[in-house]
C-alpha positions in Angstrom: 3.2 19.0 32.1 3.5 19.1 28.3 6.3 17.1 26.6 7.2 19.5 23.8 8.9 16.9 21.5 5.9 14.5 21.9 3.4 17.3 21.6 5.0 18.5 18.3 4.6 15.0 16.8 1.1 14.3 18.1 -0.8 17.6 18.3 -2.3 17.6 14.8 -3.5 14.0 15.2 -4.7 14.6 18.7 -6.9 17.5 17.6 -8.1 15.6 14.5 -9.0 12.4 16.3 -9.7 13.8 19.8 -7.1 11.5 21.3 -3.5 10.6 20.7 -3.2 7.6 18.4 0.6 7.4 18.4 1.6 6.7 21.9 0.5 4.9 25.0 1.3 7.9 27.1 -0.3 11.4 26.8 1.9 14.3 25.8 -0.1 16.5 28.2 -1.3 18.8 25.4 -5.0 17.7 25.8 -5.1 19.3 29.2 -4.1 22.8 28.0 -6.3 25.7 27.0 -4.5 25.8 23.6 -5.8 22.3 22.9 -9.4 23.3 23.8 -9.1 26.3 21.5 -7.8 24.2 18.6 -10.5 21.6 19.1 -13.3 24.2 18.9 -11.6 25.7 15.8 -11.4 22.3 14.2 -15.0 21.4 15.0 -16.2 24.3 13.0 -14.3 23.8 9.7 -15.8 25.7 6.8 -17.0 23.8 3.7 -17.5 20.7 5.7 -20.9 19.1 5.0 -22.5 16.9 7.6 -25.1 14.2 6.8 -27.0 11.8 9.1 -25.7 8.3 9.2 -28.4 6.0 8.0 -29.7 3.7 10.7 -27.9 5.4 13.5 -29.8 8.1 15.4 -27.7 11.0 16.6 -24.7 10.2 14.4 -23.5 12.3 11.5 -20.6 11.8 9.1 -18.8 14.7 7.3 -17.4 15.2 3.9 -14.0 15.4 5.5 -14.3 11.9 7.0 -15.2 12.8 10.6 -18.1 11.5 12.7 -20.1 13.4 15.2 -22.6 12.3 17.8 -25.3 14.7 18.9 -25.9 15.6 22.5 -27.9 13.0 24.4 -28.8 11.7 27.8 -27.1 8.5 28.9 -28.9 5.5 30.5 -28.2 7.0 34.0 -29.9 10.3 33.1 -26.6 12.2 32.7 -26.5 14.8 29.8 -23.7 14.2 27.3 -22.4 16.9 25.0 -22.2 16.8 21.2 -18.7 15.4 20.3 -16.5 14.2 17.5 -16.3 10.4 17.8 -12.8 8.9 18.2 -11.5 6.9 15.2 -9.9 3.4 15.7 -6.9 2.3 13.6 -7.5 -1.4 13.3 -4.2 -3.1 12.5 -5.8 -6.5 12.2 -7.9 -5.2 9.3 -5.1 -3.8 7.3 -4.7 -0.6 9.3 -7.9 1.0 8.0 -9.8 3.5 10.2 -12.9 2.3 11.9 -15.6 4.1 13.8 -17.8 2.7 16.7 -21.4 3.5 16.2 -23.0 2.3 19.4 -22.2 -1.4 19.5 -21.2 -1.7 15.8 -17.8 -1.0 14.3 -17.8 0.3 10.7 -15.1 1.2 8.2 -14.8 5.0 8.1 -14.1 5.1 4.3 -17.2 2.9 3.6 -19.4 5.1 5.9 -18.3 8.3 4.0 -18.8 6.6 0.6 -22.2 5.2 1.5 -23.3 8.6 2.8 -21.9 10.9 0.1 -21.0 9.0 -3.1 -23.6 7.5 -5.4 -23.0 3.8 -6.4 -25.2 3.2 -9.4 -23.1 0.3 -10.6 -23.3 -1.3 -7.1 -19.5 -1.7 -6.9 -18.6 -3.5 -3.7 -15.4 -1.8 -2.5 -14.2 1.7 -1.6 -10.9 2.8 -3.0 -8.6 5.6 -1.6 -7.6 7.4 -4.8 -4.3 8.8 -3.4 -3.5 5.5 -1.7 -3.6 7.0 1.8 -6.0 4.9 3.9 -6.2 7.7 6.5 -7.5 10.2 3.9 -11.3 9.6 4.1 -12.5 12.8 2.5 -15.2 12.5 -0.1 -12.8 13.7 -2.8 -10.4 10.9 -2.1 -12.9 8.0 -2.2 -14.5 6.1 -5.1 -16.5 2.9 -5.5 -14.6 0.1 -7.4 -14.7 -3.6 -8.1 -12.3 -5.9 -6.4 -10.2 -6.1 -9.6 -10.1 -2.3 -10.0 -9.0 -2.0 -6.4 -6.2 -4.5 -6.8 -5.1 -2.9 -10.1 -5.0 0.5 -8.4 -2.9 -0.8 -5.5 -0.4 -2.3 -8.0 -0.2 1.0 -10.0 0.4 3.0 -6.8 2.9 0.5 -5.4 0.9 -0.2 -2.3 1.3 -4.0 -2.4 3.9 -5.6 -0.3 5.8 -8.8 -1.0 3.0 -10.9 0.4 0.7 -9.7 -2.3 3.0 -10.2 -5.2 2.0 -12.9 -7.7 3.9 -16.2 -7.6 5.6 -17.5 -10.6 3.7 -20.2 -12.5 5.4 -23.4 -13.7 3.9 -25.4 -16.6 3.7 -29.0 -15.6 3.9 -30.3 -19.2 6.9 -28.2 -20.4 8.5 -27.1 -17.1 8.5 -23.5 -18.4 8.2 -20.8 -15.8 6.0 -17.7 -16.3 5.7 -14.5 -14.3 2.0 -14.8 -14.1 -0.9 -16.9 -15.3 -1.7 -14.3 -18.0 1.6 -15.1 -19.8 
């Protein structure tokens, strides 16, 4: 039985992720024909480019930040269908989305950036341009230095109280400054 209130909240995410990320209980929508129709529709989005994931046979990443695994036969000889791989929201790593590729777990944003965005300056971090860490489309990602990433977070107001700079007190004069730059 479908819980309409829960389904209304979760359905778009259920279809996008192929599971319900918001609740411990299922709204029941995944068992309906409508869900199956929307998943098939979602799996064939126009203007979505798929590229192979380097070093991982049978895995592909899309320009829209989705990961697909080709059909394969498991170790017991059972055939498995092609499928969109479920995304993990890892709260212990700042809430960023991660994807399991076999036994490895990789940042979805980094996977998309490594696959689609050239990095000629060899910058080490991937930034979400709009500040939304769940928007892993190619258009929303860029390679940045650590300083550029922190500056962007401050500009967008993404830093919480833990990240704010502490005031600096001069030992010699006792004068207090808002930052070391002053």
